[in-house]
MIPA-657289 format. One record per residue: residue number from 1; residue in three letters; x, y, z of N, C-alpha, C in turn. Coordinates in pm, 1 decimal. Each point is the difference from the previous one (the first is absolute). Example, Ala and Ser with C-alpha at 12.3 -4.5 7.8 and 13.67 -1.06 7.14 Angstrom:
<pts>
{1,"ala",{1319.0,-569.0,780.0},{-89.0,119.0,0.0},{90.0,120.0,0.0}}
{2,"ser",{-35.0,105.0,-72.0},{82.0,119.0,6.0},{-77.0,109.0,73.0}}
</pts>
This chain:
<pts>
{1,"met",{20760.8,33470.4,14870.7},{-144.6,-6.9,7.9},{-65.0,99.7,-96.0}}
{2,"lys",{53.8,121.9,-3.5},{-54.3,103.3,-86.5},{14.9,-40.1,-147.4}}
{3,"arg",{114.3,-56.8,-35.9},{24.6,-43.0,-137.0},{-97.4,-110.6,-39.4}}
{4,"trp",{-26.8,-91.2,91.6},{-93.4,-110.7,-25.3},{-140.9,54.8,-24.6}}
{5,"leu",{-43.1,97.4,78.7},{-132.3,59.1,-13.8},{-12.6,72.8,-133.7}}
{6,"ile",{102.5,72.5,-38.4},{-1.1,71.0,-128.7},{-7.6,-100.3,-114.5}}
{7,"ser",{75.1,-110.2,8.6},{-4.8,-103.7,-103.4},{-139.3,-60.6,-9.5}}
{8,"leu",{-61.7,-27.0,113.4},{-134.6,-57.0,1.5},{-100.6,96.0,-62.5}}
{9,"leu",{7.5,128.5,33.7},{-90.7,98.7,-57.5},{19.4,11.0,-151.1}}
{10,"phe",{123.5,-8.0,-46.3},{28.1,5.3,-142.8},{-62.4,-118.8,-71.9}}
{11,"ile",{11.2,-118.1,56.9},{-59.0,-120.7,-59.9},{-151.7,12.6,-4.8}}
{12,"val",{-61.1,46.4,106.9},{-145.4,18.9,2.2},{-41.4,102.0,-105.5}}
{13,"phe",{77.0,107.7,-15.0},{-28.8,100.7,-101.8},{4.8,-61.3,-139.9}}
{14,"leu",{102.9,-77.8,-28.1},{11.8,-63.6,-130.7},{-115.0,-95.4,-25.9}}
{15,"met",{-41.5,-73.7,99.6},{-112.8,-92.1,-16.7},{-126.6,78.4,-29.7}}
{16,"gly",{-18.5,115.0,59.0},{-117.2,82.7,-25.3},{-2.9,54.1,-141.2}}
{17,"cys",{116.3,24.1,-57.9},{6.9,52.2,-136.6},{-30.4,-107.0,-102.8}}
{18,"thr",{15.8,-123.5,35.3},{-26.8,-108.7,-92.4},{-108.6,-88.0,57.6}}
{19,"gly",{-114.1,60.8,29.7},{-107.3,-68.4,68.2},{-78.3,-96.7,-85.4}}
{20,"asn",{50.4,-39.6,-113.7},{-65.6,-99.6,-82.8},{106.9,-91.8,-56.8}}
{21,"asp",{-43.4,-99.1,-69.8},{93.3,-97.4,-54.0},{9.7,17.2,-151.2}}
{22,"ser",{16.5,123.0,-45.7},{2.0,28.1,-142.8},{143.0,22.9,-47.0}}
{23,"ser",{16.4,-6.5,-130.0},{129.2,34.0,-58.2},{-18.0,29.8,-147.5}}
{24,"val",{86.4,87.2,-51.6},{0.9,26.6,-142.8},{75.0,-115.2,-65.4}}
{25,"val",{-69.9,-73.9,-82.7},{58.7,-116.5,-67.9},{88.8,46.4,-114.6}}
{26,"val",{-49.6,97.4,-76.4},{76.5,53.0,-113.2},{-52.5,138.7,-34.0}}
{27,"thr",{88.1,82.8,-56.1},{-38.9,128.1,-56.4},{80.3,19.4,-128.5}}
{28,"glu",{-68.8,45.5,-104.2},{64.2,22.8,-129.5},{-59.7,123.3,-65.8}}
{29,"ser",{70.5,51.2,-98.6},{-48.7,114.0,-79.2},{-88.1,-50.5,-113.1}}
{30,"val",{-117.1,-52.5,36.5},{-95.1,-54.0,-97.2},{-141.7,41.9,38.1}}
{31,"leu",{-88.8,-3.5,-98.2},{-143.6,21.1,19.7},{-74.7,-78.8,-107.5}}
{32,"pro",{-127.4,-28.8,23.0},{-79.8,-63.5,-105.4},{-7.4,89.6,-123.7}}
{33,"asp",{-13.9,-63.2,-115.8},{-6.4,75.2,-126.0},{-113.6,101.4,-1.1}}
{34,"glu",{-113.2,-34.5,57.4},{-116.9,88.0,-1.6},{-17.5,75.2,132.1}}
{35,"phe",{108.9,27.0,67.8},{-4.5,63.2,131.6},{-85.4,127.2,0.8}}
{36,"his",{20.1,88.1,-96.2},{-71.6,128.6,-1.7},{-151.1,-17.8,-10.0}}
{37,"glu",{-44.0,-103.7,-66.4},{-143.7,-22.4,-19.1},{-66.4,-62.4,122.5}}
{38,"val",{75.2,-74.9,81.3},{-62.1,-75.8,109.6},{39.1,47.8,139.2}}
{39,"ala",{101.4,83.5,10.0},{48.0,44.7,132.1},{-98.3,97.6,64.2}}
{40,"tyr",{3.6,2.7,132.4},{-83.6,91.0,77.7},{71.5,133.3,14.4}}
{41,"glu",{-74.0,108.4,-22.0},{53.7,134.7,16.5},{-105.6,81.3,74.7}}
{42,"gln",{33.2,44.5,120.6},{-98.6,69.7,82.9},{-47.3,129.2,-66.2}}
{43,"glu",{92.4,75.4,-50.9},{-31.2,123.7,-71.7},{87.7,5.8,-123.3}}
{44,"arg",{-46.0,74.1,-99.7},{77.7,13.6,-123.2},{139.0,55.9,33.0}}
{45,"asn",{99.8,-54.1,-65.7},{140.0,42.5,15.8},{57.4,-28.2,138.1}}
{46,"thr",{-47.6,-106.5,65.4},{61.8,-45.6,123.7},{58.0,-138.6,-24.6}}
{47,"arg",{70.6,-50.9,96.7},{63.5,-131.0,-14.1},{-105.8,-107.9,-23.1}}
{48,"gln",{29.7,-89.8,-92.1},{-88.5,-112.4,-29.8},{51.4,-124.6,71.8}}
{49,"tyr",{-94.1,-88.1,37.6},{33.6,-125.9,65.5},{-81.8,-112.8,-62.6}}
{50,"leu",{59.7,-116.3,-7.4},{-71.8,-121.2,-35.8},{36.8,-105.0,103.7}}
{51,"val",{-101.2,-48.5,72.2},{21.0,-99.0,105.4},{-79.0,-124.8,-35.0}}
{52,"met",{69.0,-114.1,4.2},{-62.3,-129.5,-26.9},{53.6,-98.9,103.3}}
{53,"lys",{-61.7,-118.0,8.3},{40.7,-96.1,103.0},{-3.1,-142.0,-54.3}}
{54,"ala",{80.0,-86.9,66.1},{3.4,-142.1,-35.2},{9.3,-82.0,127.8}}
{55,"ser",{-80.4,-104.3,6.8},{6.8,-90.8,114.6},{24.3,-143.8,-45.3}}
{56,"asp",{42.9,-16.5,-126.7},{38.2,-131.5,-51.8},{105.1,18.6,-109.5}}
{57,"ser",{71.4,-107.4,-32.2},{112.5,11.0,-94.0},{-45.6,30.3,-142.5}}
{58,"ser",{-116.7,-44.7,-39.8},{-49.8,28.0,-134.6},{-24.3,149.6,-18.5}}
{59,"thr",{-66.2,63.2,97.4},{-25.0,144.3,-7.5},{131.4,76.8,9.5}}
{60,"leu",{92.2,-45.9,83.6},{131.9,63.1,9.2},{66.7,2.0,-137.0}}
{61,"asp",{1.7,-112.3,-69.5},{62.5,-7.2,-132.8},{-68.1,95.3,-98.5}}
{62,"gln",{-134.2,4.3,4.0},{-73.5,87.6,-91.9},{30.3,147.3,28.2}}
{63,"leu",{-0.1,38.1,127.9},{28.1,139.5,34.3},{145.3,36.8,-26.9}}
{64,"trp",{89.9,-94.9,23.7},{142.0,21.8,-27.8},{17.9,38.3,-147.2}}
{65,"asn",{-64.9,-73.7,-86.7},{8.0,28.7,-143.5},{-74.7,128.6,-35.5}}
{66,"tyr",{-115.6,22.5,61.3},{-80.4,119.0,-27.8},{77.7,127.6,34.4}}
{67,"tyr",{73.5,-3.0,110.4},{79.7,116.4,42.3},{133.4,10.4,-75.2}}
{68,"asn",{31.3,-99.7,-81.8},{122.6,-2.1,-81.0},{128.6,-17.4,81.0}}
{69,"phe",{-8.5,-73.1,112.6},{121.4,-32.2,74.1},{86.4,-94.0,-83.0}}
{70,"gln",{130.6,7.9,20.4},{95.3,-82.4,-73.8},{10.9,-139.1,62.0}}
{71,"gly",{28.9,-98.7,-82.4},{22.6,-136.2,48.5},{-124.8,-61.7,60.0}}
{72,"lys",{21.5,-88.8,95.1},{-110.1,-68.1,67.5},{-5.8,44.9,145.8}}
{73,"pro",{-120.1,-0.6,58.2},{-8.1,36.7,142.0},{66.6,-105.2,87.0}}
{74,"lys",{46.4,42.5,117.5},{60.7,-96.0,91.6},{-107.7,-96.3,48.1}}
{75,"glu",{40.8,-120.6,31.0},{-93.3,-99.7,52.7},{-54.6,48.7,132.8}}
{76,"met",{-130.7,-6.2,13.9},{-62.8,45.0,124.1},{-90.3,-109.2,53.9}}
{77,"glu",{-6.6,-5.3,129.2},{-90.8,-90.7,68.8},{-126.9,78.6,31.1}}
{78,"phe",{-109.7,-33.2,-65.6},{-123.5,74.7,17.8},{-88.7,-56.7,110.3}}
{79,"lys",{58.2,-82.8,85.3},{-77.2,-54.4,111.7},{-42.2,112.7,95.3}}
{80,"asp",{94.5,88.3,35.7},{-27.2,107.8,94.9},{17.0,139.4,-59.4}}
{81,"lys",{58.7,10.4,-118.1},{33.7,130.5,-57.2},{-69.8,23.0,-133.4}}
{82,"gly",{-24.2,126.3,-27.8},{-46.0,45.8,-129.5},{89.1,116.2,-39.9}}
{83,"val",{-25.8,60.4,-115.4},{80.3,113.6,-43.6},{-88.8,111.6,-51.9}}
{84,"ile",{50.7,121.0,14.2},{-65.1,119.7,-50.0},{92.2,61.5,-104.2}}
{85,"phe",{-53.1,27.4,-118.2},{74.0,66.8,-106.1},{-38.1,147.5,1.5}}
{86,"ile",{100.7,87.4,-0.9},{-22.6,144.2,-2.6},{78.4,57.6,-116.6}}
{87,"gly",{-68.8,74.1,-85.8},{65.4,68.7,-110.8},{-24.7,149.0,11.4}}
{88,"thr",{102.1,81.0,-27.0},{-12.5,145.2,4.6},{115.9,60.6,-79.2}}
{89,"tyr",{14.5,128.8,9.3},{115.5,69.6,-58.2},{81.5,62.3,111.9}}
{90,"glu",{128.3,19.9,-27.0},{88.4,65.9,94.4},{77.4,108.9,-73.1}}
{91,"ser",{64.6,85.9,77.4},{86.9,102.3,-58.7},{134.3,-66.8,-33.1}}
{92,"ser",{101.0,80.7,-25.4},{131.8,-57.5,-27.3},{60.8,-61.7,125.5}}
{93,"cys",{-56.4,28.6,116.8},{43.2,-63.6,124.6},{-85.9,-124.2,22.3}}
{94,"lys",{65.1,-109.3,28.4},{-68.6,-128.5,14.3},{-99.5,0.1,116.5}}
{95,"ser",{-118.7,-54.7,-24.2},{-99.8,-16.2,105.7},{25.6,-128.9,76.0}}
{96,"val",{-22.0,5.5,130.8},{14.8,-117.7,85.4},{-122.4,-9.1,91.2}}
{97,"val",{-35.2,-121.6,36.7},{-107.4,-21.1,96.3},{60.2,20.6,137.9}}
{98,"ser",{-42.8,106.6,68.9},{57.7,29.4,130.9},{-80.3,-61.4,113.5}}
{99,"ser",{-130.2,-22.1,-21.7},{-78.4,-69.7,102.1},{-127.4,-57.2,-60.8}}
{100,"ile",{-44.1,-107.6,59.4},{-124.5,-66.4,-38.6},{-70.3,-36.6,129.7}}
{101,"lys",{-124.1,45.9,13.1},{-75.2,-27.2,122.9},{-143.6,-34.9,-34.1}}
{102,"lys",{-55.9,-87.4,79.5},{-142.1,-29.5,-12.8},{-75.0,89.2,96.8}}
{103,"lys",{-101.1,68.9,-51.9},{-88.1,82.6,83.3},{-142.2,-40.7,-34.9}}
{104,"glu",{-63.9,-67.1,93.0},{-134.2,-53.8,-19.0},{-1.1,-92.8,-120.7}}
{105,"thr",{-73.4,33.5,-106.2},{-9.0,-91.6,-114.3},{87.6,43.9,-116.6}}
{106,"glu",{82.6,101.7,20.2},{83.8,50.8,-107.6},{147.8,-14.6,35.3}}
{107,"ile",{81.1,0.4,-101.7},{144.7,-0.8,18.8},{50.8,137.8,-41.1}}
{108,"his",{81.1,59.5,85.9},{57.3,132.4,-25.1},{146.3,-17.5,-38.7}}
{109,"val",{36.1,54.7,-115.2},{136.1,-11.0,-52.4},{58.2,139.8,-12.5}}
{110,"asp",{116.9,19.8,58.6},{71.9,126.0,-15.3},{114.2,-21.9,-98.9}}
{111,"leu",{-0.7,78.9,-107.1},{108.2,-2.5,-97.4},{83.1,125.3,20.0}}
{112,"asp",{129.2,-16.7,19.4},{91.9,112.5,14.5},{99.5,-2.3,-115.2}}
{113,"gln",{68.5,111.1,-18.5},{100.7,9.2,-104.8},{139.0,3.2,61.3}}
{114,"glu",{91.8,-73.3,-62.8},{140.6,6.4,38.7},{57.8,124.0,-66.2}}
{115,"met",{32.1,98.2,78.4},{47.3,127.6,-54.1},{144.3,-13.4,-48.1}}
{116,"ser",{26.9,60.5,-113.8},{137.0,1.6,-50.4},{62.0,136.0,30.9}}
{117,"ser",{129.9,9.3,-12.6},{69.2,124.8,34.0},{-40.3,115.0,-92.1}}
{118,"gly",{-41.1,-32.3,-122.1},{-39.6,104.4,-94.1},{-147.9,29.3,0.6}}
{119,"gly",{-74.5,-58.4,93.7},{-144.9,18.5,2.6},{-69.3,-97.6,-92.8}}
{120,"cys",{-129.6,12.9,-12.8},{-78.9,-91.7,-81.5},{-64.4,75.2,-115.6}}
{121,"ala",{16.4,-52.4,-119.9},{-65.6,58.1,-117.2},{-142.8,-51.8,-5.7}}
{122,"asp",{-93.0,86.4,-34.5},{-141.3,-35.0,-3.7},{-32.8,-66.8,-133.3}}
{123,"ile",{39.1,-127.0,-10.6},{-28.5,-79.2,-119.8},{-89.7,-115.8,41.1}}
{124,"ala",{-60.0,-63.2,-95.5},{-88.4,-114.1,28.3},{71.5,-129.8,-37.7}}
{125,"glu",{66.9,-58.6,97.7},{72.8,-125.5,-18.4},{-86.9,-113.6,56.4}}
{126,"pro",{-26.6,-105.0,-78.1},{-82.9,-110.5,51.1},{61.9,-65.3,123.0}}
{127,"arg",{-85.6,-43.6,94.1},{47.3,-72.6,118.1},{-112.1,-91.2,48.4}}
{128,"ser",{32.0,-127.2,13.9},{-95.3,-97.1,54.7},{63.9,-77.4,113.9}}
{129,"phe",{-83.3,-37.8,94.2},{40.9,-75.1,118.4},{-87.3,-124.4,12.0}}
{130,"val",{59.0,-107.5,50.0},{-75.8,-117.2,41.3},{27.5,-17.1,148.4}}
{131,"ile",{-107.1,2.7,79.7},{11.9,-5.2,145.1},{-66.9,-125.5,52.9}}
{132,"glu",{72.2,-74.7,79.4},{-54.4,-120.1,64.3},{-80.0,42.1,122.3}}
{133,"trp",{-117.7,-63.4,19.3},{-87.8,37.8,110.9},{-80.2,-122.7,42.8}}
{134,"asp",{-63.7,8.7,113.1},{-82.8,-108.1,51.8},{-108.1,-37.8,-102.0}}
{135,"lys",{-11.7,-128.7,-30.7},{-89.6,-47.1,-106.1},{-146.2,34.8,27.4}}
{136,"asp",{-46.5,-21.7,121.8},{-140.2,29.6,31.7},{-30.6,148.1,-18.2}}
{137,"glu",{92.1,85.2,38.4},{-20.3,143.9,-15.9},{6.6,41.0,-146.8}}
{138,"val",{85.8,-65.0,-77.8},{7.4,27.9,-144.0},{-132.5,-36.9,-66.3}}
{139,"lys",{-55.2,-114.3,35.1},{-126.7,-43.4,-60.2},{-112.4,99.8,25.7}}
{140,"glu",{-2.7,59.8,118.5},{-106.7,93.0,38.4},{27.4,144.3,-42.5}}
{141,"leu",{118.4,27.0,-48.4},{43.2,136.2,-28.9},{-79.2,63.0,-114.5}}
{142,"ser",{-57.2,118.6,25.7},{-73.5,74.9,-102.1},{66.0,133.7,-32.9}}
{143,"phe",{75.3,55.8,97.0},{64.5,130.0,-18.9},{138.7,0.4,63.0}}
{144,"val",{91.8,75.0,-62.7},{129.9,29.4,57.7},{7.8,152.2,8.7}}
{145,"val",{49.4,49.7,111.5},{6.5,144.4,22.9},{145.7,45.0,-7.4}}
{146,"phe",{24.4,102.8,-81.1},{132.8,57.9,-15.0},{-1.4,140.5,58.8}}
{147,"lys",{108.0,39.0,63.8},{13.3,133.7,57.8},{70.1,88.5,-102.3}}
{148,"glu",{-64.5,113.3,-33.4},{61.0,100.7,-86.7},{-10.1,132.9,71.6}}
{149,"gly",{111.7,46.1,53.8},{-2.5,121.4,80.6},{-86.7,-22.7,122.8}}
{150,"his",{-105.2,80.3,12.4},{-91.5,-14.6,113.1},{-124.3,-80.7,-37.7}}
{151,"asp",{-8.8,-42.3,-126.0},{-119.6,-68.6,-48.1},{19.0,-150.6,-3.1}}
{152,"asp",{-108.5,-71.8,27.4},{-4.5,-145.0,-17.7},{-70.5,-27.9,-132.5}}
{153,"ile",{65.2,-74.4,-87.9},{-57.1,-36.2,-129.2},{-46.9,-144.8,10.1}}
{154,"arg",{-129.5,-21.7,-4.9},{-61.0,-132.4,16.1},{-19.8,-61.7,-138.1}}
{155,"val",{80.9,-101.1,-32.2},{4.5,-57.8,-134.1},{-68.9,-136.7,0.5}}
{156,"pro",{-97.9,-19.0,-87.9},{-66.8,-130.8,-6.7},{92.9,-107.0,-58.2}}
{157,"val",{-13.7,-121.1,51.3},{75.1,-114.2,-52.4},{-76.6,-54.5,-120.0}}
{158,"lys",{68.2,-13.9,-111.9},{-64.2,-48.3,-122.4},{36.0,-146.7,-22.2}}
{159,"ser",{-80.4,-65.0,-83.8},{23.7,-140.5,-33.5},{27.8,-13.1,-149.1}}
{160,"leu",{54.8,-113.6,-38.8},{24.7,-25.1,-142.8},{-129.7,-4.2,-78.2}}
{161,"val",{-107.6,-45.3,61.6},{-130.3,-3.3,-67.2},{-41.3,141.1,-38.4}}
{162,"glu",{21.2,97.8,86.7},{-32.1,139.7,-30.9},{83.6,49.8,-118.2}}
{163,"met",{122.5,-44.4,-10.0},{88.7,45.1,-105.6},{-46.4,-52.6,-136.2}}
{164,"glu",{-64.7,-114.6,-0.7},{-44.7,-60.7,-125.7},{-130.1,61.3,-50.5}}
{165,"glu",{-71.3,71.4,86.7},{-129.9,58.4,-39.9},{17.9,125.1,-79.5}}
</pts>
């Protein structure tokens, strides 16, 4: 009985950690060519972010190319899902999406680093993610919030039209 209860609590805990239906579709060491000119930076000499979104296959293809991902994007069904593109820099330790949560009208993304035995060198290595998310929420999305230490960095979602201006 005790073992059954512990198993049930573990399952409930795991479900709580993945309280949305999101997933990282792909991550690569790429960024848009003009990343430095268009990325959001809260303060000078802090991490830069570029967040964009797609809720149809045409926009997905355009953003895929804009971010310089290799090959073609995987086939996606845009009936219920959309995608969020995130571009930033990482140290020599690879960045991973550790959690994604919706809080009111914003999506909060935690990026963690996979620590290596020799530590992490403070270099600027490109890193982009494509995250699958609920289509209706992607369409309404205006900001993505990233946690940096104790601070929340609220990054505006940009569009391809803004990039052309």
